[in-house]
N, C-alpha and C positions, 0 to 999 in steps of 0.2 A: 865167687859169684860173677858170671859173666854178664856185663851190662849189654843192653840192646843198643844199637846205634841207630840213628835216623837214615833212611834211605836217601840218596841223592836225588831219586827219581820223584819221591814223594813231596807233599806239602810239608810244612812245619811239623815235625815229630809231635805226638802229644805230650811227650816227656820235656819238650821244649816249649810248649804252650803255657804261658803262665796262668791263663784263665783256667786251663784245666788242672793245673797243679793246685790252684787256690781251690777248685772244687774238690779235689782229693783231700785236701788237708783241713779244708774248713766244713765242708758239707758232707762229705762221704769219707771220713777218716777210716772206716772200717775196709776201704779199698786199697789203703795205702800199705801194702806189704810187699815182700821181696819178689812176689810173682809179677808185680806191676814193672819190674825191671828185667825179668828174664824170661817170661812167657808171652809171646807175641798174642796168642788167643785171648789170654786173660786181659791184656792191655787193650785189645780190640773190643772186647765186651764191655770193659769200664769205660773206654771213650764212647762207645754207643750210649751208654747211659747218661753221659755227659751231655751228648749231642741231644738226647732226648729231654734232658733237663733244660737245656737251652731253648729248644723248640716250645716247651711248655711256657717258660718264662716270657720269651718273645711273643707267643701268641697270645698270652693274657695281657701283657703291658706294653708291647712295642709294635704291634700290628698297625699298619697304615690305616688312617681314616678311610672310609668308604661313604660316598664316592670319592675316587682319588682326585686329587687337585693336580691335574695334568694340563699342560698347555701343549696343545697338539703341535705347534710350531717348533717346540723344543726337540721335537722327534724327527723333524724333517731336516736332512742335511743341506747345506748350501752347496751350490754348484761352484766349483773353482777351476773347472776345466782340466784337472789333473787326473782325477778318478773316473772309472767307467760308472755309468749309471745302472744301478740295479733296480729292478721292480721290487724285490724283497725288502720292505721296510719294517718287518717284524711282525709276528702274529701276537694273538692277545697274550699268550703265556710270556713271550718275550718283554713286551711293554709292562706287565705285570712284574716281571723279575727286574727290570730296569728301575721300575718305580720303588720297589721293595729295597733294592741296594741304595738308592738315594735316600730313602727314608731311614734306614739303618745308619747310614754315614752321618746324617743330621742328628740322629739320636746317641752318637759317639759309639755305636756297636761295630767293632771291626771282626769281621770273619774273612777266611780265606775263601777263595773261590770254590773250592770242594764244599765248604760248609754252606755258602750262599746258593749253590746249586741244590743241594739236599734240602735245605730250608724252603727255597721258593717252590721246588717240586712238591714238597710237602704241603705247604700252604695252598699251592693251586689245585691239588687232589682233592682238598677239604672245603673248597670255596663252593659258595651256592650257585646255582645256575644264574642268578641275578648279577652276581660279581663278574663271572665269566662273561656274560653277556655285554656288561659294560665295558670291559676291557676290549672285547671283540668289536664293539661300536667305535671305540677310540682308535683302534688298529685300522679300521676302515676308514676313519676320517683322516688319519696320517696318510695312508695310502692315496686316498683322494686328492689331499693338498700336494703331495709328492707329485702326483700326475699333472697337476694345474701347474706347478712351477716347472716341470719338463716342457709343457707346452708352451708357457710363457717365455722360457729361456731358449727353447730350441725350434718352436713352431711345429705345425703339423706334420712337417717332413720327418720328424723324430720318429713317428710311428712306422713310417716305411722301412726306416733302418734298424728297426728293433728286432734282433734275432737272438737266439741262443748262442752263447759262447761257451765251450767246454773248458774245464779247469787246465790252467797253464801255469800255475804258480802265482801269477798276479791276479787271476780272476778265479772266484770261487765256484764257477759254473752255473751262474744265474743268467737270467735274460737280462742282456745288456747291449749298450751302444755307445761307442767311443765319441767323445766330443770333438 
């Protein structure tokens, strides 16, 4: 029987993920059969069931409190003179995702970036307008504080030098001005 090998391009193979293996052995032993090791489609379906199971548990028992306990100042970078200044401080979803990551870390839940992205997207799509509006307000406050810090650090002349810089390896194509 030929064993499947994890791709070097992918995240941790499900067959190397101890939580996934525990799920197979303890919760869904009926999934533990030779197809798991030889058929990628079967492995993908079983892994998706595992992800759905995680979402359900996290959603019921480990979802962050609302309203979120976010200090706006923690999301505003400090100016050190080495990086360009970017207007984009994160939209409501990015703030939500960062808060979710911190919450999961504090709860001892370790997920890879692909799982975090899937989880945060799933949660965000299912959030109420009230939750989304709250994160939008937080995002707006972060942007406002950021603009205030720019003005304090660089004065009103900054606004005149503020222009779009296309991507060049060091810059991600955002509106920015170098210090």
